[in-house]
C-alpha positions as CSV (number, residue, x, y, z in Angstrom):
1,M,0.3,0.0,-0.1
2,W,0.9,3.7,-1.0
3,Q,2.3,5.6,2.0
4,Q,3.2,9.4,1.7
5,P,6.3,10.3,2.6
6,T,7.1,11.4,6.2
7,Y,11.1,12.3,5.9
8,V,13.0,12.9,3.2
9,L,16.6,13.2,2.1
10,V,17.2,16.0,-0.3
11,T,20.9,16.4,-1.8
12,G,21.8,19.3,-3.4
13,A,19.5,20.9,-0.7
14,T,21.9,24.2,-0.4
15,G,21.9,24.5,-4.3
16,F,19.6,26.5,-6.0
17,I,16.9,23.8,-7.5
18,G,17.6,21.7,-3.7
19,A,16.6,24.6,-1.5
20,H,13.0,25.1,-3.4
21,V,12.3,21.5,-3.3
22,V,13.7,21.8,0.7
23,D,11.0,24.8,1.0
24,Q,7.9,22.6,-1.0
25,L,8.4,19.7,1.3
26,L,8.2,21.3,4.7
27,S,5.2,24.1,3.7
28,R,3.9,20.4,3.3
29,G,4.6,19.8,7.0
30,I,7.3,17.0,5.3
31,K,10.3,16.5,7.7
32,V,13.4,17.6,5.7
33,R,17.3,15.9,5.6
34,G,19.9,18.0,3.4
35,A,22.8,16.7,2.3
36,T,25.4,19.1,1.5
37,R,29.0,19.9,1.1
38,S,29.0,22.7,3.9
39,L,27.2,22.7,6.8
40,A,27.8,26.4,7.0
41,K,25.7,26.8,4.2
42,G,23.1,24.1,5.7
43,E,23.2,25.7,9.5
44,A,22.7,29.3,7.5
45,M,19.2,27.5,5.4
46,I,18.2,26.6,9.0
47,R,18.8,29.7,10.5
48,A,16.6,31.2,7.6
49,R,13.5,29.2,8.4
50,P,12.9,29.5,12.2
51,Q,9.1,28.3,11.9
52,Y,10.6,25.0,10.5
53,A,12.8,24.5,14.1
54,G,13.0,21.1,14.7
55,Q,11.7,20.0,10.7
56,L,15.0,20.4,9.0
57,D,18.6,18.7,9.1
58,F,21.3,18.5,7.1
59,V,24.4,16.0,6.8
60,Q,28.0,17.1,5.1
61,I,28.9,14.8,2.2
62,A,32.3,14.6,0.3
63,D,32.5,16.9,-3.5
64,F,31.3,14.5,-6.1
65,D,34.3,15.1,-7.7
66,A,36.4,13.4,-5.2
67,I,34.5,10.1,-5.2
68,A,35.4,6.8,-6.5
69,G,35.1,3.1,-5.6
70,E,34.4,2.0,-1.9
71,V,33.9,6.0,-1.0
72,A,31.4,6.6,-3.7
73,S,29.6,3.3,-2.7
74,T,28.8,4.8,1.5
75,M,29.1,8.2,1.1
76,F,25.4,8.6,1.6
77,D,24.8,5.5,4.3
78,D,24.4,7.9,7.2
79,A,22.4,10.6,5.0
80,V,19.9,7.7,4.2
81,K,19.1,6.2,7.6
82,G,15.2,6.9,8.4
83,V,14.4,8.4,5.8
84,D,11.4,7.1,3.6
85,G,11.8,9.3,-0.2
86,I,14.9,11.1,-1.6
87,I,15.3,13.4,-4.1
88,H,18.5,13.6,-5.6
89,T,19.2,17.0,-7.7
90,A,23.1,17.1,-6.6
91,S,25.5,16.8,-9.8
92,P,28.9,18.1,-10.7
93,L,28.5,20.8,-12.8
94,T,31.3,23.0,-14.2
95,Y,32.4,24.3,-18.1
96,T,36.3,24.5,-16.9
97,T,36.9,20.9,-17.2
98,T,40.5,19.4,-18.3
99,N,39.4,15.9,-18.1
100,N,35.5,15.2,-19.1
101,E,35.7,12.1,-17.9
102,T,36.8,12.4,-14.3
103,E,35.8,15.7,-14.0
104,L,32.2,15.2,-15.2
105,I,30.6,12.5,-16.2
106,L,32.5,9.9,-13.6
107,P,31.4,12.0,-10.6
108,A,27.7,12.2,-12.0
109,I,27.4,8.4,-12.2
110,A,28.9,7.4,-9.2
111,G,26.8,10.1,-7.3
112,V,23.4,8.5,-8.5
113,R,24.6,5.0,-8.1
114,A,25.8,5.8,-4.3
115,I,22.6,7.0,-3.8
116,L,20.6,3.8,-5.0
117,L,23.0,1.8,-3.6
118,A,22.5,3.5,0.1
119,A,18.4,3.3,-0.3
120,A,19.2,-0.3,-1.0
121,A,21.8,-1.5,1.7
122,Q,18.9,0.2,4.3
123,S,18.4,-2.5,7.0
124,P,15.1,-2.8,7.6
125,P,14.3,-0.8,4.5
126,T,12.2,2.8,4.8
127,V,13.2,4.5,1.6
128,R,9.5,3.6,-1.0
129,R,10.3,6.5,-3.9
130,I,13.5,7.9,-5.0
131,V,13.6,11.1,-7.6
132,L,16.5,12.2,-9.2
133,T,17.2,15.5,-11.2
134,S,18.4,14.6,-14.9
135,S,18.3,17.3,-17.5
136,F,16.7,17.8,-20.6
137,A,20.5,17.7,-21.7
138,S,19.7,14.1,-21.6
139,V,16.5,14.8,-24.2
140,M,17.7,16.4,-27.0
141,D,19.7,16.1,-30.2
142,A,21.7,18.6,-30.8
143,N,22.4,17.6,-34.3
144,R,18.7,17.0,-34.9
145,A,17.5,20.3,-37.1
146,A,14.0,20.4,-38.8
147,P,12.3,20.6,-40.7
148,P,9.5,19.0,-40.3
149,Y,8.7,20.3,-37.5
150,F,9.3,17.9,-34.2
151,T,8.8,18.1,-30.4
152,Y,10.9,16.8,-28.0
153,T,8.8,14.4,-25.2
154,A,10.4,12.6,-21.9
155,A,10.5,9.7,-24.3
156,D,13.8,11.0,-26.2
157,W,16.9,10.6,-25.6
158,N,20.2,12.1,-26.5
159,P,22.0,10.5,-29.2
160,L,25.3,11.1,-27.7
161,T,28.1,8.5,-27.6
162,Y,29.3,7.9,-23.8
163,A,33.2,7.7,-26.1
164,E,31.9,11.4,-27.5
165,A,31.2,12.6,-24.3
166,A,34.3,11.2,-23.0
167,A,36.8,12.5,-25.7
168,P,39.4,15.2,-24.9
169,T,38.2,16.9,-28.0
170,T,34.5,17.6,-26.8
171,S,33.9,20.8,-25.2
172,A,32.9,20.8,-21.6
173,V,28.8,21.7,-22.3
174,I,28.7,18.6,-24.7
175,A,30.8,16.8,-21.7
176,Y,27.9,17.8,-19.1
177,R,25.3,17.0,-21.7
178,G,26.4,13.6,-21.2
179,S,27.2,13.7,-17.3
180,K,23.5,13.9,-16.8
181,K,22.2,11.2,-19.7
182,F,24.3,8.5,-18.6
183,A,23.5,9.5,-15.1
184,E,20.3,8.9,-15.6
185,L,20.7,6.2,-17.9
186,A,22.8,4.4,-15.3
187,A,19.8,4.9,-12.7
188,W,17.4,3.6,-14.6
189,D,20.1,0.8,-15.4
190,F,20.2,0.0,-11.6
191,M,16.2,-0.2,-11.0
192,R,16.2,-2.7,-14.3
193,E,19.1,-4.9,-12.4
194,R,17.6,-4.7,-8.9
195,Q,14.1,-5.3,-9.6
196,G,12.1,-6.9,-7.1
197,K,14.9,-6.5,-5.1
198,V,14.5,-3.2,-3.7
199,T,11.9,-1.5,-2.1
200,F,12.0,1.6,-3.4
201,D,10.9,2.8,-7.1
202,L,12.3,5.4,-9.4
203,A,11.1,8.8,-11.1
204,T,13.1,11.3,-13.2
205,L,12.7,15.2,-14.1
206,C,14.5,16.6,-17.1
207,P,14.1,20.5,-17.1
208,P,15.7,22.7,-19.3
209,M,17.5,26.1,-18.6
210,T,15.9,27.1,-15.4
211,F,15.7,30.6,-14.4
212,G,14.1,32.5,-11.3
213,P,14.3,33.8,-7.9
214,V,16.8,32.0,-5.3
215,V,16.3,30.6,-1.9
216,H,19.3,29.5,-1.1
217,P,23.0,30.8,0.6
218,V,24.0,33.3,-1.7
219,E,26.7,36.0,-0.7
220,H,26.5,38.3,-3.3
221,V,25.2,38.8,-6.8
222,G,28.7,37.5,-7.9
223,K,27.5,34.0,-6.9
224,L,24.3,33.6,-8.0
225,N,23.8,30.0,-10.2
226,E,24.8,29.9,-13.5
227,S,21.2,30.2,-15.5
228,N,20.5,33.4,-13.2
229,A,24.2,35.1,-13.8
230,M,23.0,34.9,-17.2
231,L,20.1,37.2,-16.4
232,W,21.8,39.6,-14.3
233,R,24.5,39.9,-17.0
234,V,21.5,40.8,-19.7
235,A,20.5,43.3,-16.5
236,S,24.1,44.3,-16.1
237,G,24.0,46.2,-19.4
238,E,25.9,43.4,-21.2
239,S,26.5,44.0,-24.7
240,P,26.1,41.5,-26.7
241,L,23.5,40.2,-25.9
242,P,24.2,35.9,-24.7
243,V,22.7,33.2,-27.4
244,A,20.3,30.9,-25.7
245,R,21.4,27.3,-26.9
246,V,17.5,26.5,-26.6
247,P,14.6,28.2,-26.4
248,F,13.4,26.6,-23.5
249,W,13.0,27.2,-19.9
250,V,11.2,26.4,-16.7
251,D,10.9,28.1,-13.5
252,V,12.5,27.1,-10.7
253,R,9.7,26.9,-8.1
254,D,7.9,25.0,-10.7
255,V,10.5,22.6,-11.2
256,A,10.9,22.4,-7.3
257,Q,6.9,21.1,-7.4
258,A,7.4,18.5,-10.1
259,H,9.7,16.8,-8.0
260,V,7.9,16.9,-5.1
261,E,4.5,15.6,-6.9
262,A,6.7,13.1,-8.5
263,L,7.6,11.7,-4.7
264,V,4.0,12.1,-3.2
265,R,2.0,10.5,-6.4
266,E,1.6,6.8,-6.6
267,E,1.4,6.9,-10.1
268,A,4.2,8.9,-10.9
269,G,6.7,5.9,-10.0
270,G,8.6,4.1,-12.9
271,K,8.1,7.3,-14.8
272,R,10.5,10.4,-16.5
273,F,8.9,13.7,-16.5
274,L,10.1,16.9,-18.7
275,P,8.9,19.8,-16.6
276,A,8.6,23.1,-19.3
277,A,7.2,25.9,-19.9
278,P,4.9,26.5,-23.2
279,E,6.5,30.0,-24.0
280,R,10.3,29.4,-25.3
281,F,12.4,32.4,-24.6
282,S,15.5,34.7,-25.3
283,Y,18.2,36.8,-24.0
284,G,16.5,39.8,-26.3
285,I,13.3,39.5,-24.8
286,A,14.6,38.8,-21.3
287,A,16.3,42.6,-21.8
288,G,12.8,44.3,-23.2
289,I,11.6,42.8,-19.9
290,I,14.1,43.9,-17.7
291,K,14.1,47.5,-19.2
292,E,10.3,48.1,-18.9
293,G,10.3,46.9,-15.5
294,F,13.1,48.5,-14.3
295,G,13.7,52.3,-13.8
296,W,17.0,51.4,-13.2
297,A,17.7,49.5,-16.2
298,K,16.2,51.7,-18.9
299,E,19.5,53.0,-19.6
300,K,21.3,50.6,-19.0
301,V,20.1,47.2,-20.1
302,V,20.7,47.2,-24.1
303,V,17.9,45.1,-25.9
304,E,19.0,43.0,-29.2
305,Q,16.5,41.3,-31.8
306,Q,17.4,37.9,-31.0
307,V,15.6,35.1,-33.6
308,V,14.0,32.9,-31.5
309,D,14.2,28.9,-32.4
310,E,10.8,28.0,-33.7
311,S,11.7,24.7,-35.7
312,H,10.5,22.5,-33.3
313,G,8.9,22.4,-29.7
314,V,9.0,20.6,-26.4
315,D,6.1,18.8,-24.6
316,G,6.0,20.2,-20.9
317,E,2.2,20.1,-20.9
318,A,2.4,16.2,-20.0
319,A,4.1,16.8,-16.8
320,A,1.7,19.9,-16.4
321,R,-1.5,17.3,-16.5
322,E,0.3,14.3,-14.5
323,L,2.0,16.3,-12.1
324,G,-0.9,18.9,-11.3
325,L,1.6,22.0,-12.2
326,R,0.7,25.2,-13.6
327,Y,3.4,27.2,-15.4
328,R,4.8,30.8,-14.8
329,S,5.1,33.3,-17.0
330,F,8.8,34.8,-18.4
331,R,8.1,37.9,-17.3
332,E,7.4,36.8,-13.6
333,T,10.6,34.3,-13.6
334,V,12.0,37.1,-14.9
335,L,11.4,40.3,-12.5
336,E,11.3,38.1,-9.3
337,L,14.6,37.3,-10.2
338,V,16.5,40.5,-11.0
339,A,14.4,42.2,-8.5
340,Q,15.8,40.3,-5.8
341,A,19.3,40.2,-7.5
342,A,18.9,44.0,-7.8
343,G,18.2,44.0,-4.2
344,M,21.6,41.8,-3.0
345,E,24.9,44.0,-1.9
346,G,26.9,44.8,-4.2
347,A,24.3,44.7,-7.0
348,G,25.4,48.3,-8.2
349,V,22.5,49.3,-9.8
């Protein structure tokens, strides 16, 4: 019989998506244990949420890029004790790699296998569902082009091979896409190998570019996560504007809700979801929103017309329907993030 989780482990809990997941779980009365590389950040999150005293605790884990072999297989053993659900958002992200395989791909796979192994080794077993943050990077085919028009769905997989992703000549951007694909595949392979031998099932989420306000500890505007930093560069007057690799996006709060719904809904088990807003985006569109929305931006922000790729689409409605999502607008997301960033110390607007 399906039971709602009461105590959930969130890895990457002090990160951009993870902190929003923590807040949504807490708001539903679910106790949370956060796994983080920095206990100081975990303590900062606890102090910022006094209304949830006693409902939120943290454990420290090693850097993913430092785990291998036996260390990887045991790194989450203490973290999973007593929890009945897991949301795994943590994954290595760097675009300055010198070795794609050892710095991106293998750590991502090791982290996923470590959390699954820890859950499987519980005695007595308590975990009933694991939700994994994958990425649209594991869905898209960078070489696929229209015509004819096509639509990505959660059934699609990036055809990138392991050898291509790991090759020294491959860019870190492509290698990162490989890291997300092969980490997610490792999770599904694990579930097939252990079918009937574990007490939990798996759901994965593959969101595209994710923007929105932050609720995790951020020292100053220069420490914004990668996607939000791009929007702040636009707000800061950068020219020429950045060019979006794909025109698909989603608000971080909608992604967090999707994670929680995938955890608590019995029928979500064994499924892959692609949460994505129906609007396409470009940094040119973002620039127009920012320039119109803030007095200080009228003379600072550079507006450029950018062609938005409408040759193909993405099916975010299936995830919305199955998980009960209502996607926020790009305007709302941009205005809230930029207003928050502008208020941070050192923003200099």
